[in-house]
C-alpha positions as CSV (number, residue, x, y, z in Angstrom):
1,M,37.9,-53.5,-34.3
2,E,37.4,-53.7,-38.1
3,Q,40.4,-56.2,-38.4
4,Q,38.7,-58.4,-35.7
5,I,35.3,-58.1,-37.4
6,T,36.8,-59.4,-40.6
7,K,38.0,-62.5,-38.8
8,F,34.7,-62.9,-37.0
9,N,33.0,-63.1,-40.4
10,T,35.4,-65.9,-41.4
11,H,34.9,-67.9,-38.3
12,S,31.1,-67.4,-38.4
13,D,31.0,-68.8,-42.0
14,L,33.0,-71.8,-40.9
15,F,30.7,-72.3,-37.9
16,V,27.6,-72.3,-40.2
17,E,29.2,-75.0,-42.3
18,K,29.9,-77.1,-39.2
19,L,26.2,-76.7,-38.2
20,K,25.1,-77.9,-41.6
21,E,27.2,-81.0,-41.2
22,L,26.2,-81.7,-37.6
23,F,22.4,-81.3,-38.2
24,K,22.1,-83.0,-41.6
25,D,20.5,-86.0,-39.8
26,G,17.7,-83.7,-38.5
27,K,18.3,-84.9,-34.9
28,P,18.8,-82.8,-31.7
29,H,22.4,-82.2,-30.7
30,S,24.4,-80.2,-28.2
31,I,26.5,-77.4,-29.7
32,H,28.4,-76.4,-26.5
33,K,31.7,-77.8,-27.8
34,L,31.3,-76.0,-31.2
35,L,30.5,-72.7,-29.4
36,G,33.5,-73.1,-27.2
37,I,35.9,-73.5,-30.1
38,Y,34.4,-70.5,-31.8
39,A,34.7,-68.4,-28.7
40,I,38.4,-69.4,-28.1
41,Q,39.3,-68.7,-31.7
42,S,37.6,-65.3,-31.6
43,V,39.6,-64.4,-28.5
44,V,42.8,-65.6,-30.2
45,D,42.0,-63.3,-33.2
46,S,42.0,-60.3,-30.8
47,V,45.5,-61.0,-29.5
48,V,47.3,-62.1,-32.6
49,S,47.3,-61.1,-36.3
50,L,48.2,-64.5,-37.8
51,P,45.4,-66.4,-39.6
52,N,44.5,-69.9,-38.4
53,C,46.6,-69.6,-35.3
54,S,44.7,-72.2,-33.3
55,S,43.2,-75.4,-34.6
56,D,39.8,-76.8,-33.6
57,A,41.6,-79.5,-31.6
58,D,43.9,-77.1,-29.8
59,A,41.0,-74.8,-28.9
60,D,38.9,-77.7,-27.7
61,Q,41.8,-79.0,-25.5
62,F,42.1,-75.5,-24.0
63,A,38.3,-75.5,-23.2
64,D,38.7,-78.9,-21.5
65,N,41.6,-77.7,-19.4
66,F,39.7,-74.5,-18.5
67,K,36.7,-76.6,-17.3
68,I,39.0,-78.7,-15.1
69,Y,40.6,-75.5,-13.7
70,T,37.3,-73.8,-12.9
71,E,35.7,-76.9,-11.3
72,I,38.7,-77.6,-9.1
73,T,39.2,-73.9,-8.2
74,S,35.6,-73.6,-7.2
75,H,36.0,-76.8,-5.0
76,R,39.0,-75.2,-3.3
77,L,37.1,-71.9,-2.7
78,L,34.2,-73.8,-1.1
79,N,36.7,-75.7,1.1
80,P,39.0,-72.9,2.3
81,W,41.5,-75.2,4.0
82,L,42.4,-76.5,0.6
83,I,43.7,-73.0,-0.2
84,L,46.6,-73.7,2.1
85,G,49.6,-74.8,0.0
86,F,51.0,-77.4,2.3
87,I,47.6,-79.2,2.4
88,W,46.7,-78.8,-1.2
89,R,50.0,-80.2,-2.3
90,F,49.0,-83.7,-1.1
91,H,45.4,-83.5,-2.4
92,R,44.4,-86.0,-5.1
93,L,43.1,-83.2,-7.3
94,S,46.4,-81.2,-7.1
95,P,48.2,-82.9,-10.0
96,E,45.0,-82.6,-12.2
97,L,44.9,-78.9,-11.6
98,N,48.6,-78.4,-12.3
99,G,48.2,-80.3,-15.5
100,A,45.2,-78.1,-16.6
101,V,47.1,-74.9,-15.8
102,Q,50.2,-76.2,-17.6
103,G,48.1,-77.0,-20.7
104,M,46.5,-73.6,-20.8
105,N,49.9,-71.9,-20.4
106,N,51.3,-74.0,-23.2
107,F,48.5,-73.0,-25.5
108,A,49.1,-69.3,-24.8
109,K,52.9,-69.8,-25.2
110,V,52.5,-71.4,-28.7
111,I,50.3,-68.5,-29.9
112,I,52.7,-65.9,-28.6
113,Q,55.7,-67.7,-30.1
114,K,54.1,-68.0,-33.5
115,H,53.4,-64.3,-33.5
116,M,56.9,-63.4,-32.4
117,D,58.4,-65.7,-35.0
118,Q,56.4,-64.0,-37.7
119,I,57.7,-60.6,-36.6
120,K,61.3,-61.8,-36.6
121,K,60.9,-63.0,-40.2
122,M,59.9,-59.5,-41.1
123,D,63.0,-58.2,-39.3
124,H,61.7,-54.6,-39.5
125,L,58.8,-54.2,-37.0
126,K,59.1,-50.5,-36.6
127,E,59.5,-49.7,-40.3
128,D,56.8,-52.0,-41.7
129,E,53.6,-50.0,-42.1
130,A,51.3,-53.1,-42.2
131,V,52.7,-54.3,-38.9
132,E,52.7,-50.8,-37.4
133,E,49.0,-50.4,-38.1
134,N,48.1,-53.8,-36.6
135,T,46.2,-53.4,-33.4
136,C,46.4,-56.9,-31.9
137,L,47.3,-57.2,-28.3
138,I,50.7,-58.9,-28.7
139,T,51.9,-56.4,-31.2
140,Q,50.9,-53.5,-29.0
141,M,52.6,-55.0,-26.0
142,L,55.8,-55.7,-28.0
143,K,55.9,-52.1,-29.0
144,V,56.2,-51.1,-25.3
145,N,58.9,-53.7,-24.7
146,A,56.7,-56.0,-22.5
147,S,58.4,-59.3,-21.5
148,F,57.3,-62.7,-22.7
149,E,55.9,-63.4,-19.2
150,E,53.9,-60.2,-19.1
151,I,52.4,-60.9,-22.6
152,Q,51.6,-64.5,-21.5
153,T,49.7,-63.2,-18.5
154,E,47.6,-60.9,-20.6
155,V,46.9,-63.5,-23.3
156,T,45.9,-66.1,-20.7
157,T,43.6,-63.6,-19.0
158,M,41.9,-62.8,-22.3
159,L,41.5,-66.5,-23.1
160,F,39.7,-67.1,-19.8
161,A,36.9,-64.9,-21.2
162,H,36.0,-67.5,-23.7
163,E,33.8,-69.3,-21.2
164,S,31.5,-66.4,-20.6
165,N,31.4,-65.8,-24.4
166,T,30.5,-69.5,-24.9
167,L,27.7,-69.4,-22.4
168,S,26.4,-66.1,-23.6
169,L,26.1,-67.6,-27.1
170,L,24.5,-70.7,-25.8
171,Y,21.9,-68.9,-23.7
172,F,21.2,-66.4,-26.5
173,L,20.4,-69.2,-29.0
174,L,18.4,-71.0,-26.4
175,M,16.2,-67.9,-25.6
176,L,15.6,-67.4,-29.4
177,A,14.6,-71.0,-29.7
178,L,12.2,-70.7,-26.7
179,H,10.8,-67.4,-28.1
180,P,10.2,-68.0,-31.8
181,E,8.3,-64.6,-32.2
182,H,11.5,-62.8,-31.3
183,Q,13.6,-65.2,-33.3
184,E,11.6,-64.2,-36.4
185,K,12.1,-60.5,-35.7
186,C,15.8,-61.0,-35.4
187,R,15.8,-63.1,-38.6
188,A,14.0,-60.3,-40.5
189,E,16.9,-58.0,-39.5
190,A,19.4,-60.6,-40.5
191,D,17.8,-61.2,-43.9
192,E,17.6,-57.5,-44.6
193,L,21.3,-57.1,-43.8
194,F,22.2,-60.1,-46.0
195,N,20.2,-58.7,-48.9
196,E,21.9,-55.3,-48.7
197,T,25.4,-56.8,-48.1
198,H,25.1,-59.3,-51.0
199,A,24.4,-56.4,-53.4
200,H,28.2,-55.6,-53.2
201,D,29.7,-58.6,-51.4
202,D,28.8,-62.2,-52.3
203,A,30.5,-63.5,-49.1
204,G,27.9,-61.7,-46.9
205,S,30.6,-60.1,-44.8
206,F,29.4,-57.5,-42.2
207,D,31.2,-54.4,-41.0
208,F,31.0,-52.3,-37.9
209,N,28.2,-50.1,-39.2
210,S,26.0,-52.9,-40.5
211,V,26.2,-54.9,-37.3
212,S,25.3,-51.8,-35.3
213,R,21.9,-51.7,-37.1
214,L,20.7,-55.0,-35.6
215,K,18.7,-53.3,-32.9
216,H,16.1,-56.0,-32.0
217,L,18.8,-58.7,-32.0
218,E,20.9,-56.6,-29.7
219,R,17.9,-56.1,-27.3
220,C,17.3,-59.8,-27.3
221,F,20.9,-60.4,-26.5
222,L,20.9,-57.9,-23.6
223,E,17.7,-59.4,-22.2
224,T,19.3,-62.9,-22.4
225,L,22.2,-61.5,-20.3
226,R,19.8,-60.0,-17.8
227,I,18.0,-63.3,-17.2
228,L,21.0,-65.6,-17.6
229,P,24.2,-63.7,-16.8
230,P,27.1,-66.2,-17.3
231,V,29.2,-64.2,-14.8
232,F,26.7,-64.4,-12.0
233,M,28.9,-62.8,-9.3
234,Y,32.2,-60.9,-8.9
235,G,34.1,-59.4,-6.1
236,R,35.8,-56.1,-5.3
237,K,38.0,-54.9,-2.4
238,L,36.9,-51.5,-1.0
239,E,39.6,-48.8,-1.3
240,S,37.5,-46.3,0.8
241,P,34.7,-46.6,3.3
242,L,31.2,-47.5,1.9
243,R,28.0,-46.5,3.8
244,L,25.0,-48.6,2.9
245,E,21.4,-47.3,2.9
246,N,20.8,-49.0,6.2
247,N,23.6,-46.8,7.6
248,V,26.0,-49.8,8.0
249,L,29.6,-48.6,7.3
250,L,31.9,-51.0,5.4
251,P,35.6,-50.3,6.1
252,P,38.4,-50.0,3.5
253,G,40.0,-53.4,2.6
254,M,36.7,-55.3,3.0
255,N,35.8,-57.7,0.2
256,V,32.3,-57.1,-1.3
257,Y,30.4,-59.1,-3.9
258,V,28.1,-58.0,-6.6
259,C,25.6,-60.5,-7.9
260,P,24.0,-59.6,-11.3
261,L,21.9,-62.7,-11.1
262,V,20.0,-61.2,-8.2
263,M,20.2,-57.6,-9.3
264,H,18.7,-58.3,-12.7
265,K,15.6,-59.8,-11.0
266,D,14.9,-56.6,-9.1
267,E,11.2,-55.8,-9.8
268,I,11.8,-52.1,-9.2
269,H,14.0,-51.9,-12.3
270,F,12.7,-54.9,-14.2
271,P,8.9,-55.5,-13.7
272,N,7.8,-59.1,-14.2
273,P,11.5,-60.1,-14.2
274,D,11.1,-63.7,-15.2
275,S,9.5,-62.7,-18.5
276,F,11.6,-62.4,-21.7
277,K,10.9,-58.8,-22.8
278,P,13.7,-57.4,-25.0
279,D,12.0,-54.0,-25.2
280,R,13.2,-53.4,-21.7
281,F,16.4,-52.2,-23.5
282,L,14.8,-49.6,-25.8
283,P,16.6,-46.3,-25.2
284,E,13.7,-44.7,-23.5
285,E,13.4,-47.7,-21.1
286,C,17.1,-47.7,-20.2
287,K,16.9,-44.0,-19.3
288,K,14.4,-44.9,-16.6
289,R,16.7,-47.2,-14.7
290,H,19.8,-46.7,-12.6
291,P,22.8,-47.0,-14.8
292,Y,24.2,-49.8,-12.6
293,A,20.9,-51.8,-12.5
294,F,22.2,-54.0,-15.4
295,L,25.8,-55.2,-14.9
296,P,26.5,-58.3,-17.1
297,F,30.0,-56.9,-17.9
298,S,30.7,-55.2,-14.6
299,A,31.3,-51.4,-14.8
300,G,33.7,-48.6,-14.0
301,P,37.5,-49.0,-14.2
302,R,37.1,-52.8,-14.0
303,I,34.6,-53.2,-16.8
304,C,35.2,-56.2,-19.1
305,L,37.8,-55.0,-21.6
306,G,36.6,-57.5,-24.2
307,M,33.0,-56.5,-24.0
308,K,32.7,-54.8,-27.3
309,S,34.7,-57.4,-29.2
310,A,32.7,-60.3,-27.7
311,T,29.4,-58.6,-28.4
312,F,30.2,-58.0,-32.1
313,S,31.5,-61.6,-32.4
314,I,28.3,-63.0,-31.0
315,K,26.0,-60.7,-33.1
316,I,27.8,-61.6,-36.3
317,L,27.6,-65.3,-35.6
318,V,23.9,-65.3,-34.5
319,T,23.0,-63.2,-37.6
320,K,24.5,-65.7,-39.9
321,I,22.9,-68.6,-38.1
322,L,19.4,-67.0,-38.2
323,H,19.8,-66.3,-42.0
324,N,20.6,-70.0,-42.6
325,F,18.6,-71.9,-40.0
326,E,15.4,-72.0,-37.9
327,I,16.4,-72.8,-34.3
328,V,14.3,-75.3,-32.4
329,T,14.7,-76.9,-29.0
330,E,12.5,-79.3,-26.9
331,D,14.0,-78.1,-23.7
332,K,11.9,-76.0,-21.4
333,F,13.2,-73.0,-19.5
334,E,11.6,-74.0,-16.2
335,N,13.5,-77.4,-16.4
336,L,16.9,-75.7,-16.7
337,K,19.3,-76.3,-13.7
338,F,22.6,-74.7,-13.3
339,R,26.0,-75.4,-11.9
340,F,27.8,-72.5,-10.3
341,S,31.6,-72.4,-10.4
342,L,33.4,-69.3,-11.7
343,T,30.5,-69.0,-14.2
344,M,26.9,-70.1,-14.3
345,G,26.6,-73.0,-16.7
346,P,23.9,-75.6,-17.4
347,E,24.0,-78.8,-15.5
348,K,22.7,-80.5,-18.6
349,E,23.6,-79.0,-22.0
350,P,20.5,-78.0,-23.9
351,A,19.9,-79.7,-27.3
352,F,19.0,-77.9,-30.4
353,I,17.7,-78.7,-33.9
354,F,19.0,-76.3,-36.6
355,I,16.6,-76.6,-39.5
356,P,18.0,-75.3,-42.8
357,R,15.9,-72.5,-44.4
358,N,14.7,-72.4,-47.9
359,K,15.8,-68.9,-48.8
360,Q,14.4,-68.9,-52.3
């Protein structure tokens, strides 16, 4: 995790510079594309050890291909006859889907190949201590003799998570812009952290312990995920019978669906559910709820494996943004409309103004 956090610091600093350039005209802009590039490069950093392994252009192309993939896949799911291969083969969207999948696979292959080429140059994977201590995904899979295809499957699966990370960041920044009183509390935490960090590190790099102290910021993030969970629904297949409270028995093999978007609005667990109240996630408040009342990352054996990494990536970036900018938006929460595919995204991307702070 510490290796990843170092890279998250680097990407966050670059992101802040991009924001300074984008908003120097003082006008509202969408930042969805920038967030997507940041999310993809953060995921790449968790699977490879090479610096600058993916360019902004390559990351942006992957995001575009993923958007095509999710939209067409959702269209097929809503029209089940298109799942049949002999029908889908002749559909006008079939070549577009194939192209998107091929593009995503090629992106993953290039990353993997770059990493493997670097290892071959070293020519002593097992003896080299620096490589041995590296915890990136590809290195760990190579140690257990995983095939290229197996590694590609894992890397692509990890890369798919970038979309939920992108939307989590977007919604988090939006909720902070819509609730300036909480933005100020988070900024106070960020400034305090910067002041302490700069005492021994001019770059303002955060580590695991310092990020863990951002308590109000973390509560604001969790409350954002409660109101706007990017993964709004996911399915599971029952391995054993499940009896519901109304005494209905669901047999093994049945597909069931969990919808956090609905669960998170349950007034029993979250009174006044449409209000933004980060203190719902104070430790004493969390103890009052059922442990599965809040499920933005799923739970149990199928919990999101990248949850911790993604959360730290988001907290580091938002901390550096708050230290450098005041976040403003003219969008209203009640006017937001969403499109539902594999994730819950905005129909119209919200626009922000990032106002540089005078930190003197």
